[in-house]
C-alpha positions as CSV (number, residue, x, y, z in Angstrom):
1,M,-38.7,-44.5,-4.2
2,K,-39.9,-41.8,-1.8
3,R,-37.6,-43.1,0.9
4,T,-34.6,-43.0,-1.4
5,L,-35.5,-39.4,-2.5
6,L,-35.8,-38.4,1.2
7,I,-32.4,-39.8,2.0
8,C,-30.9,-38.0,-1.0
9,V,-32.4,-34.7,0.1
10,C,-31.1,-35.2,3.7
11,L,-27.6,-35.9,2.4
12,V,-27.6,-32.7,0.3
13,L,-28.9,-30.6,3.2
14,C,-26.2,-32.1,5.5
15,A,-23.6,-31.5,2.9
16,N,-24.6,-27.9,2.5
17,A,-24.6,-27.4,6.3
18,S,-21.2,-29.0,6.5
19,L,-19.9,-26.7,3.7
20,A,-21.2,-23.6,5.4
21,Q,-19.3,-24.6,8.6
22,V,-16.1,-25.2,6.6
23,R,-16.4,-21.8,4.9
24,W,-16.5,-19.9,8.1
25,N,-13.4,-20.2,10.2
26,A,-11.6,-18.4,13.0
27,D,-8.6,-17.5,10.8
28,F,-10.8,-15.5,8.4
29,Q,-12.6,-13.8,11.2
30,A,-9.3,-12.9,13.0
31,Y,-8.1,-11.4,9.7
32,I,-11.2,-9.3,9.3
33,D,-11.0,-8.0,12.9
34,Q,-7.4,-7.1,12.4
35,Y,-7.7,-5.2,9.1
36,K,-11.3,-3.9,8.9
37,D,-10.4,-0.4,10.1
38,I,-7.7,-0.1,7.5
39,A,-10.2,-1.2,4.8
40,I,-12.7,1.4,6.0
41,E,-10.0,4.1,6.0
42,E,-9.1,3.2,2.4
43,M,-12.8,3.3,1.4
44,M,-13.1,6.8,3.0
45,T,-10.2,8.1,0.9
46,Y,-10.5,6.2,-2.4
47,R,-14.2,5.1,-2.5
48,I,-13.5,1.4,-2.9
49,P,-15.9,-0.7,-0.8
50,A,-14.3,-2.0,2.4
51,S,-16.1,-5.3,1.8
52,I,-14.3,-5.7,-1.5
53,T,-10.9,-4.8,-0.1
54,L,-11.3,-7.2,2.8
55,A,-12.6,-10.0,0.6
56,Q,-9.7,-9.6,-1.8
57,G,-7.2,-9.5,1.0
58,L,-8.7,-12.7,2.5
59,L,-8.7,-14.5,-0.8
60,E,-5.4,-13.3,-2.1
61,S,-3.5,-13.7,1.1
62,G,-5.2,-16.8,2.5
63,A,-6.2,-14.8,5.5
64,G,-2.7,-13.4,5.9
65,K,-1.0,-16.8,5.8
66,S,0.3,-16.9,2.2
67,Y,3.9,-16.8,1.3
68,L,3.6,-13.3,-0.3
69,S,1.8,-11.9,2.7
70,T,4.1,-13.4,5.4
71,R,7.3,-12.7,3.6
72,G,6.5,-9.6,1.6
73,N,3.4,-8.1,3.3
74,N,1.7,-8.4,-0.1
75,H,-1.9,-9.1,0.7
76,F,-3.4,-8.6,-2.8
77,G,-1.0,-10.5,-5.1
78,I,0.0,-7.4,-7.0
79,K,2.9,-8.0,-9.4
80,C,5.7,-5.6,-10.2
81,N,4.4,-3.9,-13.3
82,G,5.7,-0.3,-13.0
83,W,7.0,-0.9,-9.5
84,T,10.4,0.3,-8.4
85,G,10.3,-0.7,-4.7
86,K,11.2,-3.9,-3.0
87,T,10.2,-7.2,-4.6
88,I,9.7,-10.8,-3.8
89,R,9.6,-13.8,-6.1
90,H,6.9,-16.5,-6.1
91,D,5.5,-19.1,-8.5
92,D,2.2,-18.0,-10.1
93,D,1.2,-18.1,-13.8
94,K,4.9,-18.6,-14.4
95,K,7.7,-19.8,-12.1
96,Q,9.4,-17.2,-9.8
97,E,7.5,-14.2,-10.9
98,K,8.3,-10.9,-9.3
99,F,5.7,-9.4,-6.9
100,R,5.7,-6.2,-4.9
101,A,6.9,-6.3,-1.4
102,Y,6.1,-3.9,1.4
103,D,7.3,-2.9,4.9
104,S,3.8,-3.4,6.4
105,A,0.3,-4.7,5.6
106,R,-0.9,-1.1,5.8
107,E,1.4,-0.2,2.9
108,S,0.0,-3.1,0.9
109,Y,-3.6,-1.9,1.5
110,E,-2.7,1.7,0.5
111,D,-1.0,0.4,-2.7
112,H,-4.0,-1.7,-3.5
113,S,-6.2,1.3,-3.4
114,K,-3.9,3.4,-5.6
115,F,-3.5,0.4,-8.0
116,L,-7.3,0.5,-8.6
117,A,-7.8,4.3,-8.4
118,Y,-5.0,5.4,-10.7
119,R,-5.5,2.9,-13.6
120,E,-7.7,3.6,-16.5
121,R,-8.9,0.0,-16.8
122,Y,-10.7,0.2,-13.4
123,K,-12.1,3.7,-13.9
124,K,-15.7,2.5,-14.6
125,L,-15.8,0.8,-11.2
126,F,-15.9,4.2,-9.5
127,D,-19.3,4.9,-11.1
128,L,-20.7,2.2,-8.8
129,K,-21.9,2.9,-5.2
130,T,-19.7,1.7,-2.4
131,T,-22.6,-0.5,-1.3
132,D,-22.7,-2.3,-4.6
133,Y,-20.2,-5.1,-3.7
134,V,-21.8,-7.4,-6.4
135,G,-21.1,-4.9,-9.1
136,W,-17.6,-4.3,-7.8
137,A,-16.8,-8.0,-7.7
138,N,-18.0,-8.6,-11.2
139,G,-16.4,-5.5,-12.4
140,L,-13.0,-6.5,-11.1
141,K,-13.2,-9.8,-12.9
142,E,-14.3,-8.1,-16.1
143,C,-11.5,-5.6,-15.9
144,G,-9.0,-8.5,-15.7
145,Y,-7.9,-8.2,-12.0
146,A,-7.7,-12.0,-11.8
147,T,-7.7,-14.9,-14.3
148,N,-9.8,-17.3,-12.2
149,P,-13.3,-17.5,-13.8
150,Q,-14.9,-17.9,-10.4
151,Y,-13.1,-14.9,-8.9
152,A,-16.2,-12.6,-8.7
153,Q,-18.3,-15.3,-7.1
154,R,-15.7,-16.2,-4.6
155,L,-15.5,-12.6,-3.5
156,I,-19.2,-12.3,-3.2
157,S,-19.4,-15.6,-1.2
158,I,-16.8,-14.3,1.3
159,I,-18.6,-11.0,1.7
160,E,-21.9,-12.6,2.3
161,T,-20.6,-15.4,4.6
162,Y,-18.8,-13.0,6.8
163,K,-21.2,-10.1,6.4
164,L,-18.5,-7.8,5.2
165,Y,-21.1,-5.5,3.5
166,Q,-21.7,-4.1,7.0
167,Y,-18.4,-2.2,6.8
168,D,-19.4,-0.4,3.5
169,T,-21.5,2.1,5.6
170,M,-19.2,2.3,8.6
171,T,-16.4,4.6,9.8
172,T,-13.4,3.5,11.8
173,K,-13.2,4.0,15.5
174,Q,-10.2,6.3,14.9
175,N,-12.2,8.3,12.3
176,N,-15.6,9.0,14.0
177,K,-17.0,11.0,11.2
178,P,-19.3,10.5,8.2
179,V,-17.9,8.5,5.3
180,Q,-16.3,10.8,2.8
181,T,-17.5,10.3,-0.8
182,V,-15.3,10.9,-3.8
183,T,-17.0,12.2,-6.9
184,Q,-16.5,10.7,-10.3
185,T,-14.8,14.0,-11.4
186,E,-12.3,13.6,-8.6
187,V,-11.6,10.0,-9.6
188,A,-11.1,11.1,-13.2
189,K,-8.6,13.6,-12.0
190,R,-6.8,11.0,-10.0
191,T,-6.7,8.7,-13.0
192,S,-5.4,11.3,-15.4
193,Y,-2.9,12.8,-12.9
194,Q,0.6,11.6,-13.3
195,I,1.5,10.3,-9.9
196,H,5.0,10.5,-8.5
197,P,7.1,7.4,-9.3
198,I,8.1,5.9,-5.9
199,K,11.7,4.8,-5.8
200,A,13.6,2.7,-3.2
201,Y,17.0,3.4,-1.7
202,N,18.8,2.6,1.5
203,Q,15.8,0.6,3.0
204,N,13.5,3.6,2.4
205,Y,11.2,5.0,-0.3
206,Y,11.4,8.4,-1.9
207,V,10.0,10.6,-4.6
208,Y,11.4,13.6,-6.5
209,A,9.5,16.8,-5.8
210,R,7.9,18.5,-8.8
211,K,7.3,22.2,-9.5
212,G,4.6,23.4,-7.0
213,D,4.9,20.4,-4.7
214,S,4.6,20.7,-1.0
215,Y,4.8,18.2,1.9
216,E,1.0,18.6,2.0
217,S,0.4,17.7,-1.6
218,I,2.9,14.8,-1.6
219,G,1.6,13.6,1.7
220,K,-2.0,13.3,0.4
221,E,-0.8,11.2,-2.5
222,V,1.3,8.8,-0.6
223,G,-0.8,8.5,2.5
224,V,1.7,10.1,4.9
225,S,0.9,13.3,6.9
226,A,2.7,16.5,5.9
227,A,4.1,16.8,9.4
228,N,5.6,13.3,9.3
229,L,7.0,13.8,5.8
230,A,8.7,17.0,6.9
231,K,10.0,15.2,10.1
232,Y,11.4,12.3,8.0
233,N,13.3,14.8,5.8
234,E,14.4,16.9,8.8
235,R,12.5,19.9,7.7
236,E,9.5,22.1,8.7
237,K,6.1,21.3,7.4
238,G,5.7,24.7,5.7
239,D,9.2,24.6,4.0
240,Q,9.2,25.2,0.3
241,L,10.2,22.3,-1.9
242,H,12.3,22.7,-5.0
243,E,11.8,20.8,-8.2
244,G,14.0,17.7,-8.2
245,E,14.4,17.6,-4.4
246,V,14.4,14.2,-2.8
247,V,11.5,13.6,-0.4
248,Y,11.8,10.4,1.7
249,L,8.6,8.7,2.8
250,R,10.0,7.0,5.9
251,K,12.5,7.9,8.6
252,K,16.0,7.9,7.2
253,Q,18.7,5.4,8.3
254,K,21.6,6.2,10.6
255,K,24.1,5.2,7.9
256,A,24.3,5.2,4.1
257,D,23.9,2.0,2.1
258,R,26.4,-0.7,3.0
259,K,28.2,-0.4,-0.3
260,Y,29.7,2.9,0.9
261,K,31.2,1.2,4.0
262,N,34.8,1.7,2.9
263,Q,34.3,4.9,0.9
264,C,34.2,8.6,1.6
265,H,32.2,11.4,0.1
266,V,34.2,14.2,-1.5
267,V,32.4,17.5,-0.8
268,A,31.6,19.3,-4.1
269,Q,30.8,23.0,-4.8
270,G,27.4,23.9,-3.5
271,E,26.9,20.9,-1.2
272,S,25.9,21.1,2.4
273,M,25.8,18.6,5.2
274,Y,22.1,18.4,4.8
275,S,22.1,17.9,1.0
276,I,24.8,15.1,1.5
277,S,22.6,13.4,4.2
278,Q,19.7,13.5,1.7
279,K,21.9,12.1,-1.1
280,Y,22.7,9.0,1.0
281,G,19.4,8.7,2.7
282,M,20.9,9.1,6.2
283,R,20.1,11.3,9.2
284,L,21.9,14.6,9.4
285,A,22.8,14.1,13.0
286,S,24.4,10.8,12.2
287,L,26.5,12.3,9.4
288,Y,27.9,14.8,11.9
289,K,28.4,12.0,14.5
290,I,30.2,9.6,12.2
291,N,32.7,12.3,11.2
292,H,33.1,13.6,14.8
293,L,32.0,17.0,13.8
294,E,30.0,19.7,15.6
295,P,26.9,21.1,14.0
296,S,28.6,24.4,13.8
297,Y,31.3,23.1,11.5
298,Q,31.3,24.6,8.0
299,I,32.3,22.0,5.4
300,K,34.7,23.0,2.5
301,V,35.0,21.8,-1.0
302,G,37.3,18.8,-1.0
303,D,36.5,17.6,2.5
304,L,36.2,13.9,2.9
305,L,33.2,12.6,4.8
306,K,32.4,9.1,6.0
307,V,28.8,8.1,5.4
308,Y,28.9,4.6,6.9
């Protein structure tokens, strides 16, 4: 009897050791090494534990090897609710559901942070410390982030196996400064503040400026520097924005959308070459070049301009 019990205990121990070896793998570690700095940067801005962000990314994307992550840079399995950007279809709870798609993994990480920070249902999570990964994991499950009943435990298991909790008190190499904390008051403001709807056009993203907006204020919201936003829109960083003005979040294309290939734009009263270039999401210099015009040319009402 004792011998049988001893054999059973040995088998259990061997099985547990084998399980531990299976749970740790090079693909997971490579993913962590690749994205840990982004996770820490997001924590510094939005106060979401880097360990939670990394564990969710690992779990949802299969260490960056899932269909959604390889085809749509979607590392967190976020669906299209309220989304106006690019999409990708994939079987989930239902067949061929629509998910968000991004131009890069960094965009996916940024959107994941905003997805949690700007929604009332996750507001209570920001009462927790960034070092309380257990509370965050259980809270995400309670708030309905995932339907899997083991979701919280799986996150905790990943965090503890790969020691991801060490990143919750770190800064990135690029940001060699103390971790910035966001107060609950600031989180409440973010949650109640009506963020700019992000729209997609001509392989780009844009928002409409509101009264009082600046490149600085929009840049802080979308995670792009004011200098880059101004550059993408061919303006100066300190230029005043007018209500309703289009602000592109990425560098504009050299041509308009393909559907305008065989069409011309008819210049209307009050339009300028710049306003037309913004209208079609194309670079101002390209608009001049396509029409064989010098920058000194003054367009007139009724002029026909090629935009593709």
